[in-house]
C-alpha positions as CSV (number, residue, x, y, z in Angstrom):
1,M,12.7,-6.8,-8.3
2,P,11.3,-4.8,-11.1
3,A,10.0,-1.0,-9.6
4,L,9.5,2.5,-11.8
5,P,11.7,5.2,-10.2
6,P,9.3,7.8,-8.6
7,S,9.9,9.9,-11.6
8,E,7.4,7.2,-13.8
9,L,5.1,7.1,-11.2
10,P,2.4,9.6,-13.3
11,R,2.5,7.3,-16.5
12,F,1.7,4.2,-14.2
13,L,-1.6,6.1,-12.5
14,V,-2.8,7.1,-15.8
15,A,-2.6,3.2,-17.0
16,L,-3.7,2.3,-13.6
17,N,-7.1,5.3,-14.6
18,N,-7.6,4.2,-17.7
19,A,-7.0,0.2,-17.6
20,S,-10.0,-2.2,-18.5
21,I,-9.3,-3.7,-15.2
22,R,-12.4,-4.3,-12.3
23,L,-12.5,-1.7,-10.1
24,E,-12.2,-3.6,-7.1
25,T,-8.6,-4.7,-8.8
26,R,-8.0,-0.9,-9.1
27,L,-8.5,-0.3,-5.6
28,L,-6.3,-3.1,-4.6
29,I,-3.4,-1.6,-6.3
30,E,-4.4,2.1,-5.1
31,W,-4.2,0.8,-1.4
32,Q,-1.3,-1.0,-1.8
33,L,0.6,1.6,-3.4
34,L,-0.9,4.1,-0.8
35,T,0.2,1.8,2.8
36,W,3.2,0.7,1.6
37,V,2.0,-3.1,2.4
38,R,3.1,-6.5,0.2
39,P,1.3,-7.9,-2.1
40,G,-0.6,-10.6,0.4
41,E,-0.8,-7.8,3.4
42,A,-3.0,-5.8,0.9
43,V,-4.9,-9.3,-0.2
44,R,-6.0,-9.8,3.6
45,T,-7.1,-6.8,4.5
46,R,-10.4,-7.1,7.1
47,W,-12.8,-4.7,7.9
48,S,-12.2,-6.0,11.6
49,D,-8.4,-5.1,11.4
50,I,-9.8,-1.8,10.2
51,D,-10.1,1.3,13.2
52,I,-11.5,4.3,11.1
53,E,-12.2,6.5,14.0
54,T,-8.5,6.3,14.2
55,G,-7.5,5.8,11.1
56,M,-4.9,2.8,11.8
57,W,-5.0,-0.7,9.8
58,N,-4.1,-3.1,12.5
59,I,-2.5,-5.9,10.6
60,P,-2.2,-9.3,13.0
61,A,1.4,-11.1,12.3
62,E,0.1,-14.1,11.1
63,F,-0.6,-12.2,7.4
64,M,2.8,-10.6,7.9
65,K,6.2,-11.7,6.7
66,M,7.9,-10.7,9.9
67,K,5.3,-12.6,11.6
68,K,5.0,-9.8,13.8
69,P,1.7,-7.7,14.5
70,H,1.5,-3.9,12.2
71,K,0.1,-0.8,12.4
72,V,-0.6,1.0,9.2
73,P,-1.4,4.6,9.7
74,L,-4.3,5.9,6.7
75,S,-4.3,8.6,5.0
76,K,-7.4,10.5,4.1
77,E,-6.9,8.8,0.3
78,A,-6.3,5.0,1.9
79,L,-9.3,5.5,4.0
80,R,-11.4,7.1,0.6
81,V,-10.2,3.4,-1.3
82,L,-11.9,2.3,2.1
83,D,-15.3,3.9,1.4
84,L,-15.7,2.7,-2.0
85,M,-14.6,-0.8,-1.2
86,K,-17.4,-0.3,1.8
87,V,-19.8,-0.3,-0.8
88,I,-18.5,-3.6,-2.6
89,S,-17.7,-5.4,0.0
90,G,-18.7,-3.9,3.5
91,H,-20.5,-7.0,4.4
92,R,-18.2,-9.6,4.1
93,E,-15.0,-10.2,6.0
94,W,-12.3,-9.6,3.3
95,V,-12.0,-5.7,2.0
96,F,-11.0,-7.1,-1.2
97,P,-13.0,-10.2,-2.0
98,S,-12.2,-12.3,-4.8
99,I,-14.3,-12.0,-7.2
100,K,-14.6,-15.9,-8.0
101,A,-14.9,-17.3,-4.7
102,P,-16.1,-13.6,-2.3
103,L,-15.9,-15.8,0.9
104,N,-11.9,-15.7,0.1
105,H,-10.1,-12.4,-0.5
106,M,-8.6,-12.3,-3.8
107,H,-5.3,-13.8,-5.2
108,E,-2.1,-12.3,-4.5
109,Q,-1.0,-12.3,-7.9
110,T,-4.5,-10.1,-9.3
111,A,-2.3,-6.9,-8.6
112,N,0.6,-8.6,-10.8
113,A,-1.8,-9.7,-13.1
114,A,-3.1,-6.1,-13.9
115,I,-0.2,-4.7,-14.0
116,I,1.2,-6.8,-16.8
117,R,-2.2,-6.6,-18.5
118,M,-2.0,-2.6,-18.3
119,G,1.7,-2.7,-20.0
120,F,3.9,-2.3,-17.5
121,G,5.3,-6.9,-17.3
122,G,9.0,-6.3,-16.5
123,E,9.2,-2.8,-15.5
124,L,6.8,-3.1,-12.3
125,V,5.4,-5.6,-10.3
126,A,3.0,-5.2,-7.3
127,H,6.2,-5.7,-4.5
128,G,7.8,-2.8,-6.4
129,M,5.5,-0.3,-5.1
130,R,7.2,-0.4,-2.1
131,S,10.6,0.8,-3.7
132,I,8.4,3.4,-5.4
133,A,7.3,4.9,-2.3
134,R,10.7,4.2,-0.2
135,T,12.5,5.6,-3.0
136,A,10.5,9.7,-2.9
137,A,10.3,9.5,0.7
138,E,14.1,9.2,1.5
139,E,14.8,11.6,-1.9
140,S,12.4,14.1,-0.1
141,G,14.9,14.1,2.8
142,K,12.1,14.9,5.2
143,F,11.5,11.6,7.2
144,R,14.1,9.4,8.9
145,T,15.6,5.8,7.9
146,D,14.1,4.1,11.0
147,V,10.2,5.4,10.0
148,L,10.5,4.7,6.6
149,E,11.6,1.7,7.8
150,A,9.6,0.4,10.5
151,A,6.6,2.0,7.7
152,L,7.7,-1.1,5.5
153,A,7.9,-3.7,8.7
154,H,11.2,-4.1,7.8
155,S,13.1,-6.3,10.3
156,K,16.3,-4.4,12.2
157,K,19.3,-5.5,10.7
158,D,21.3,-5.3,14.1
159,E,20.4,-7.8,16.6
160,I,20.9,-5.8,19.5
161,I,20.1,-2.7,18.2
162,A,16.4,-4.7,17.3
163,A,16.6,-6.0,21.3
164,Y,16.2,-2.9,23.0
165,N,14.7,-0.9,20.5
166,R,10.8,-1.8,19.5
167,A,9.8,1.8,18.3
168,E,6.9,1.8,15.7
169,Y,7.0,6.0,15.1
170,L,3.4,5.9,14.4
171,T,3.8,9.7,15.3
172,E,5.9,10.1,12.5
173,R,4.2,7.8,10.3
174,V,0.9,9.4,10.3
175,V,2.7,12.4,9.0
176,L,4.3,10.0,6.2
177,M,1.4,8.4,5.2
178,Q,-0.3,11.8,4.2
179,W,2.6,13.1,2.9
180,W,3.4,9.8,0.9
181,S,-0.7,10.8,-0.4
182,D,-0.1,14.1,-1.0
183,Y,2.8,12.9,-3.4
184,V,0.3,10.5,-5.2
185,S,-2.1,12.9,-5.9
186,S,0.6,15.5,-7.0
187,Q,1.7,13.2,-9.7
188,K,-2.0,12.9,-11.0
189,C,-1.8,16.7,-10.9
190,K,0.9,16.5,-13.1
191,V,-0.2,14.3,-15.5
192,I,-3.3,16.6,-16.1
193,A,-0.9,19.1,-16.4
194,A,1.6,17.7,-19.0
């Protein structure tokens, strides 16, 4: 799967900021980058699954690859994306509605098409943003592997461990998601400083 190394994130963020794409598409890409979710999960974000007060996105099992519900702690920056989308889609079911059929959500390939138009074809796919995040967090040395894998909603490889360890690591994931959002913001600053 094509994915940029974290060192290339500033280049991608500049391209995203300057891209001739709809605001909704730009915010979808930013949402996916900030939340570590798969493209299909990102486009299926519903307002009813967001708890603004607790800063938690509760993804239902039917929207998840592994068919298990998943919680995503929302950073300040992810909540900002929701604030911007609220004006556009707050009256609809989906946070990221389809342009052509607003009662439906955006297509799973919307972010990929935009990434290609931005000049990153062959270098990055939307799913690869999870790899950028996971790699940067791993290289930071600040987070345990179990926490990172839980953030990605990966199932445990060992069936016995999976049967007994059902931890969600939410407290640590709240810290992780804010750390990641701060990291992304710092990469935007690197471009400005350069």
